[in-house]
C-alpha positions as CSV (number, residue, x, y, z in Angstrom):
1,M,32.2,-12.2,-6.6
2,V,33.9,-9.7,-4.3
3,N,34.9,-11.5,-1.1
4,N,36.9,-8.8,0.6
5,L,35.9,-5.3,1.4
6,S,38.8,-4.3,3.6
7,F,39.8,-1.7,1.0
8,L,36.8,0.4,2.2
9,N,38.0,0.5,5.9
10,S,40.0,3.6,5.2
11,H,36.7,5.3,4.2
12,P,34.0,6.4,6.6
13,I,31.2,4.4,4.8
14,Q,27.8,5.4,6.1
15,Y,25.6,3.4,3.6
16,L,26.3,-0.3,3.0
17,S,24.0,-2.3,0.7
18,L,24.9,-6.0,0.0
19,T,22.8,-8.1,-2.4
20,G,23.2,-11.8,-3.1
21,F,26.1,-12.6,-0.7
22,S,26.2,-16.2,0.7
23,S,28.8,-15.1,3.2
24,I,29.7,-11.7,4.6
25,L,31.9,-12.3,7.6
26,N,34.9,-12.9,5.4
27,L,34.5,-9.5,3.8
28,H,36.8,-8.0,6.5
29,F,34.8,-4.8,6.7
30,N,34.6,-2.3,9.6
31,Y,30.9,-1.7,10.3
32,N,31.4,1.0,13.0
33,T,30.7,4.0,10.8
34,I,27.5,2.6,9.2
35,D,24.4,4.6,9.4
36,F,22.3,2.6,6.9
37,L,22.6,-1.3,6.5
38,E,20.9,-3.1,3.8
39,L,21.1,-6.9,3.1
40,I,19.0,-8.3,0.3
41,N,18.9,-11.9,-0.8
42,C,21.8,-12.9,1.5
43,N,21.9,-16.6,2.4
44,L,23.1,-16.2,6.0
45,G,24.0,-19.2,8.0
46,L,22.8,-19.2,11.7
47,E,26.3,-18.7,13.1
48,E,27.2,-16.1,10.6
49,S,24.0,-14.0,11.4
50,V,24.8,-14.1,15.1
51,K,28.4,-13.0,14.6
52,L,27.2,-10.2,12.3
53,G,25.0,-9.0,15.1
54,Q,28.1,-9.0,17.3
55,Q,30.0,-6.9,14.9
56,L,27.1,-4.5,14.7
57,S,27.0,-4.0,18.4
58,N,29.7,-1.3,18.2
59,C,27.7,0.5,15.3
60,H,26.4,3.4,17.5
61,H,25.3,5.6,14.5
62,L,23.0,3.0,13.1
63,K,19.8,4.7,11.8
64,S,18.3,2.3,9.4
65,I,18.3,-1.5,9.0
66,K,16.8,-3.2,6.0
67,L,16.9,-7.1,5.7
68,E,15.0,-8.5,2.8
69,K,14.7,-12.1,1.7
70,S,17.7,-13.1,3.8
71,N,17.9,-16.3,5.7
72,N,18.3,-16.2,9.6
73,A,18.1,-12.4,9.5
74,G,16.3,-12.4,12.8
75,N,19.1,-14.0,14.6
76,I,21.2,-10.8,14.1
77,F,19.3,-9.4,17.0
78,Q,20.3,-12.2,19.3
79,K,23.0,-10.1,20.7
80,S,22.5,-6.5,22.0
81,L,22.5,-3.9,19.2
82,P,22.5,-0.1,19.7
83,G,19.0,1.1,18.9
84,K,18.9,4.6,20.5
85,R,19.3,6.3,17.1
86,L,17.5,3.8,15.0
87,M,14.6,5.4,13.0
88,K,13.8,2.7,10.5
89,I,13.7,-1.0,10.4
90,R,12.6,-3.4,7.6
91,I,12.8,-7.2,8.0
92,C,10.7,-8.2,5.0
93,N,10.1,-11.7,3.7
94,C,12.8,-13.3,6.0
95,D,10.6,-16.0,7.4
96,L,11.0,-15.0,11.0
97,T,10.6,-17.7,13.6
98,E,9.0,-17.5,17.0
99,E,12.5,-17.4,18.6
100,Q,13.7,-14.7,16.2
101,N,10.6,-12.6,17.0
102,H,11.6,-12.7,20.7
103,F,15.1,-11.5,19.8
104,L,13.7,-8.7,17.7
105,G,11.1,-7.7,20.4
106,R,14.0,-7.5,23.0
107,F,16.0,-5.2,20.7
108,L,12.9,-3.0,20.0
109,K,12.7,-2.2,23.8
110,D,16.0,-0.3,23.4
111,C,14.6,1.7,20.4
112,H,13.0,5.0,21.6
113,S,12.9,7.0,18.4
114,L,11.8,4.4,15.9
115,Q,9.5,6.0,13.2
116,E,9.1,3.1,10.7
117,I,8.8,-0.7,11.2
118,D,8.1,-3.2,8.4
119,V,8.0,-6.9,9.1
120,S,5.7,-7.7,6.2
121,Y,5.4,-11.1,4.6
122,N,6.8,-13.0,7.6
123,G,4.1,-15.6,7.8
124,K,5.1,-17.0,11.1
125,S,5.2,-13.7,12.8
126,G,1.4,-13.5,13.1
127,N,1.6,-16.5,15.6
128,E,4.0,-14.7,18.0
129,L,3.6,-11.0,17.6
130,K,3.5,-10.3,21.3
131,P,7.2,-9.6,21.8
132,I,7.3,-7.3,18.9
133,C,4.3,-5.4,20.1
134,N,5.8,-5.2,23.7
135,G,9.1,-4.0,22.2
136,L,7.4,-1.3,20.1
137,E,5.9,0.3,23.2
138,S,9.2,2.1,23.6
139,S,8.6,3.9,20.4
140,S,4.8,4.4,20.7
141,N,5.2,8.2,20.8
142,S,7.5,8.3,17.7
143,I,6.3,5.6,15.4
144,L,4.7,6.9,12.2
145,K,4.6,3.9,9.9
146,I,3.7,0.2,10.5
147,N,3.7,-2.5,7.8
148,L,2.4,-5.9,8.9
149,A,1.2,-7.0,5.4
150,G,1.2,-10.8,5.0
151,C,1.9,-11.8,8.6
152,S,-0.9,-14.1,9.1
153,L,-2.4,-12.1,11.9
154,N,-5.0,-14.3,13.9
155,E,-7.7,-13.1,16.3
156,L,-5.4,-13.3,19.3
157,T,-2.5,-11.4,17.7
158,S,-4.8,-8.8,16.1
159,G,-6.0,-8.1,19.7
160,L,-2.4,-7.6,21.0
161,L,-1.7,-5.3,18.0
162,G,-4.8,-3.4,18.9
163,D,-3.7,-2.9,22.4
164,F,-0.4,-1.5,21.2
165,L,-2.1,0.8,18.6
166,Q,-4.0,2.4,21.4
167,Q,-0.7,3.8,22.8
168,C,0.2,5.4,19.5
169,N,-1.1,8.8,18.8
170,S,0.8,10.0,15.8
171,L,0.7,7.1,13.4
172,R,0.5,8.1,9.7
173,T,0.6,4.8,7.8
174,I,-0.7,1.4,8.5
175,D,-0.6,-1.6,6.2
176,L,-2.5,-4.8,7.1
177,S,-2.9,-6.2,3.7
178,F,-3.1,-10.0,3.1
179,N,-4.4,-10.7,6.7
180,Y,-7.7,-12.4,6.5
181,L,-7.8,-14.3,9.8
182,C,-8.1,-11.3,12.2
183,G,-11.7,-12.3,13.2
184,Q,-13.0,-10.3,16.2
185,G,-9.4,-9.0,16.8
186,F,-10.0,-6.6,13.9
187,Q,-12.4,-4.7,16.2
188,K,-9.5,-4.1,18.6
189,I,-7.3,-2.9,15.7
190,C,-9.8,-0.4,14.6
191,Q,-10.3,0.7,18.2
192,G,-6.6,1.1,18.7
193,L,-6.2,3.1,15.4
194,K,-8.7,5.7,16.8
195,S,-5.8,7.0,18.9
196,S,-4.1,8.1,15.6
197,S,-7.3,9.1,13.8
198,K,-6.2,12.7,13.4
199,S,-2.8,11.8,12.0
200,L,-3.5,8.8,9.8
201,S,-2.9,9.6,6.2
202,E,-2.5,6.2,4.5
203,M,-4.4,3.0,5.1
204,N,-3.8,-0.3,3.2
205,I,-6.2,-3.1,3.6
206,Y,-5.6,-5.0,0.5
207,E,-7.2,-8.5,0.2
208,C,-8.3,-8.9,3.9
209,S,-11.6,-10.6,3.0
210,L,-13.3,-8.3,5.5
211,T,-16.7,-9.5,6.7
212,V,-19.8,-7.4,7.0
213,Q,-19.1,-7.0,10.7
214,Q,-15.5,-6.1,10.2
215,S,-16.4,-3.6,7.6
216,C,-18.8,-1.9,10.1
217,W,-15.9,-1.6,12.6
218,L,-13.7,-0.1,9.8
219,G,-16.5,2.4,8.9
220,N,-16.7,3.6,12.4
221,L,-12.9,4.1,12.5
222,L,-13.0,6.0,9.2
223,R,-15.6,8.4,10.5
224,E,-13.0,9.6,13.1
225,C,-10.2,10.0,10.5
226,T,-10.1,13.5,9.0
227,S,-6.7,13.5,7.2
228,L,-6.6,10.3,5.1
229,Q,-4.9,10.8,1.8
230,I,-4.6,7.2,0.5
231,I,-7.0,4.3,1.0
232,D,-6.4,0.8,-0.6
233,F,-9.5,-1.4,0.0
234,S,-8.9,-3.5,-3.1
235,C,-9.9,-7.2,-3.4
236,N,-12.3,-7.0,-0.5
237,D,-15.6,-8.5,-2.1
238,T,-17.3,-9.8,1.0
239,C,-18.3,-6.7,2.9
240,G,-21.8,-6.6,1.5
241,K,-24.1,-3.8,2.7
242,S,-21.4,-2.6,5.1
243,L,-19.6,-0.9,2.2
244,Q,-22.1,1.9,2.8
245,S,-20.6,2.3,6.3
246,I,-17.1,2.5,4.8
247,C,-18.2,5.1,2.1
248,E,-20.0,7.2,4.8
249,G,-16.8,7.0,7.0
250,L,-14.5,8.1,4.2
251,K,-16.6,11.3,3.8
252,S,-14.7,12.6,6.9
253,S,-11.5,12.7,4.7
254,S,-13.3,13.8,1.5
255,T,-11.3,17.0,1.3
256,T,-7.9,15.3,1.8
257,L,-8.1,12.1,-0.1
258,T,-5.9,12.0,-3.2
259,K,-5.8,8.3,-4.1
260,I,-8.5,5.6,-3.9
261,D,-8.3,1.9,-4.8
262,F,-11.5,-0.2,-4.8
263,S,-10.2,-2.6,-7.5
264,G,-11.3,-6.2,-7.4
265,C,-14.2,-5.5,-5.0
266,F,-16.8,-6.7,-7.5
267,L,-19.0,-3.8,-6.7
268,S,-22.8,-4.3,-7.1
269,D,-25.2,-1.8,-8.5
270,E,-26.1,-0.7,-5.0
271,Q,-22.5,-0.5,-3.8
272,S,-21.5,1.5,-6.8
273,Y,-24.2,4.0,-5.9
274,W,-22.8,4.4,-2.3
275,L,-19.3,4.8,-3.7
276,G,-20.5,7.4,-6.3
277,D,-22.3,9.3,-3.5
278,F,-19.1,9.5,-1.5
279,L,-17.0,10.6,-4.6
280,E,-19.4,13.5,-5.0
281,E,-17.9,15.0,-1.8
282,C,-14.3,14.5,-2.9
283,N,-12.7,17.5,-4.7
284,S,-9.0,16.7,-4.7
285,L,-8.6,13.1,-5.9
286,K,-5.6,12.4,-8.1
287,E,-5.8,8.7,-8.7
288,I,-8.7,6.2,-8.7
289,D,-8.6,2.4,-9.4
290,L,-11.8,0.6,-10.0
291,S,-10.3,-2.3,-12.0
292,F,-12.1,-5.7,-12.1
293,N,-15.6,-4.3,-11.1
294,S,-17.8,-5.7,-13.8
295,N,-21.1,-5.7,-11.9
296,C,-21.6,-2.0,-11.3
297,R,-24.4,-1.8,-13.9
298,I,-26.3,1.5,-13.6
299,G,-24.3,2.3,-10.5
300,F,-21.4,3.2,-12.7
301,K,-23.4,6.3,-13.8
302,K,-23.4,7.5,-10.2
303,I,-19.7,6.9,-10.0
304,C,-19.0,8.9,-13.1
305,H,-21.2,11.7,-11.8
306,G,-19.4,11.6,-8.5
307,L,-15.9,11.8,-10.1
308,K,-16.9,15.1,-11.7
309,S,-16.1,16.8,-8.3
310,S,-12.4,15.9,-8.8
311,A,-12.4,16.5,-12.6
312,N,-9.9,19.3,-12.3
313,T,-7.4,17.3,-10.1
314,L,-7.6,13.8,-11.5
315,L,-4.3,12.5,-13.1
316,K,-4.8,8.8,-13.3
317,I,-7.9,6.6,-13.9
318,T,-7.8,2.7,-14.0
319,L,-10.8,0.8,-15.3
320,D,-9.2,-2.4,-16.8
321,G,-11.3,-5.5,-16.8
322,C,-14.6,-3.7,-16.0
323,C,-16.4,-5.2,-19.0
324,L,-17.9,-1.7,-19.7
325,T,-21.0,-1.7,-21.8
326,D,-21.9,0.7,-24.6
327,E,-24.1,2.7,-22.2
328,Q,-21.5,2.7,-19.4
329,S,-18.9,3.8,-22.0
330,Y,-21.1,6.9,-22.8
331,W,-21.3,7.8,-19.1
332,L,-17.6,7.6,-18.9
333,A,-17.1,9.7,-22.0
334,S,-19.4,12.4,-20.6
335,F,-17.4,12.6,-17.4
336,L,-14.0,12.7,-19.2
337,Q,-15.1,15.9,-20.9
338,Y,-14.8,17.6,-17.6
339,C,-11.2,16.4,-17.0
340,N,-8.5,18.8,-18.2
341,S,-5.3,17.5,-16.7
342,L,-5.5,13.7,-16.9
343,Q,-2.1,12.0,-17.4
344,E,-3.0,8.3,-17.4
345,I,-6.0,6.2,-18.3
346,D,-6.2,2.4,-18.5
347,L,-9.2,1.0,-20.3
348,S,-7.8,-2.4,-20.9
349,F,-9.9,-5.6,-21.4
350,N,-13.1,-3.8,-22.1
351,S,-14.5,-5.2,-25.4
352,N,-18.0,-3.8,-25.5
353,Y,-17.4,-0.1,-26.2
354,G,-19.5,-0.1,-29.4
355,N,-20.0,3.3,-30.9
356,A,-19.1,5.0,-27.5
357,I,-15.4,4.7,-28.3
358,K,-15.7,7.8,-30.4
359,N,-17.3,9.7,-27.5
360,I,-14.5,8.5,-25.2
361,C,-11.9,9.9,-27.5
362,N,-13.8,13.1,-27.7
363,G,-14.0,13.2,-24.0
364,L,-10.2,12.7,-23.7
365,K,-9.6,15.7,-26.0
366,T,-9.9,18.0,-23.0
367,S,-6.7,16.4,-21.6
368,I,-5.0,16.4,-24.9
369,N,-2.1,18.5,-23.6
370,S,-1.6,16.4,-20.5
371,L,-2.3,12.8,-21.4
372,S,1.0,10.9,-21.5
373,K,-0.2,7.3,-21.1
374,L,-3.0,5.4,-22.7
375,T,-3.6,1.6,-22.3
376,L,-6.1,-0.2,-24.4
377,D,-4.8,-3.8,-24.2
378,G,-7.2,-6.6,-25.1
379,C,-10.1,-4.4,-26.2
380,D,-10.7,-6.1,-29.5
381,L,-11.5,-2.9,-31.3
382,T,-13.1,-3.0,-34.7
383,D,-11.7,-1.2,-37.7
384,E,-14.1,1.6,-37.3
385,Q,-13.3,2.0,-33.7
386,T,-9.6,1.9,-34.5
387,D,-10.1,4.8,-37.1
388,C,-11.7,6.9,-34.3
389,L,-8.8,6.1,-32.0
390,D,-6.3,7.0,-34.8
391,Q,-7.8,10.4,-35.3
392,F,-7.6,11.1,-31.6
393,L,-3.9,10.0,-31.4
394,K,-2.9,12.3,-34.1
395,D,-4.0,15.2,-32.0
396,C,-2.7,13.9,-28.7
397,I,0.7,15.7,-28.8
398,S,1.7,14.9,-25.2
399,L,1.3,11.0,-25.4
400,K,4.5,9.2,-24.5
401,E,3.2,5.6,-23.8
402,F,0.6,3.8,-25.7
403,Y,-0.2,0.0,-25.1
404,F,-2.6,-1.6,-27.6
405,T,-2.7,-5.3,-28.2
């Protein structure tokens, strides 16, 4: 293990990344020239993290701080750090305490040009988010990306976040995944995000267990968003009939959306129909993930019909674990005939293709010059089905990755 970095002091190091260090103060390194600091899996002691903060106090060129899976990382902000030039801060999975949130919030007040903040997977942060939101007000006009995934947001802190979001007017990306205790506070989040409705391009709401009412609030927000490019709504299977509101809302971004993830939503026949109706209005989709939706039934036909609108742009389709029936496989095969630039398709864990496997292979032939990855794990193909697949693979000259178990 290197325990002395003094040999670097004669060099104006601007980017320093340390991984797996249990002690860094004995490295005898001059931090004054650092623009980008990254500490990953560093087991810092309390006293050591405070002293590191003191050393960084003279680092006036600091633009980016990344602290990941590092103990006591929040205590680095106990002393005053220069934040005027800071553009990006990531403190991920560091188990921030209430006290450390206060230190961080105080530091953020001195940051006036911050563009990105990521405090994801700090489970305790959700209980005391107020100082962070208050601190971020200094950057409300510059902030572009916020990641609060896995922060255990509750109703109160969701409301505080919503109040802050109302002050932001140029936010591009928001990640609220793994927050399923927002309650009524989710309404304030949606209201707050309306201030950035014209600039929002990416929204991640993975596994938030949204209720029918929360999904309605989200649908109302989406109606005002006109520039969304990416939406991750995966693993939300409790929205019921309000999925119609979400699909109707997404139509406002139908010409800009390029990536959609509705995997693990256990879409019903009716919900699949609403999704298919929305997909008909999309003409520039590049990726769609509908994995682990095994209850679509005849609604899958509507989805396939809707995807034809993006047939010329689609690059990646993921349908693993959908338990596709023989009939559904025929609908899929019919749609694939319209695709001419598909690069990846995942049909894993679908064992009921029947005779339709031949049609699927025929459908994929229109992408024979572009298809580079095909995944068919766990499909239990018969000898006859394997023969059909073999014939297709012989003609697929662009294939680079093939997964088949």
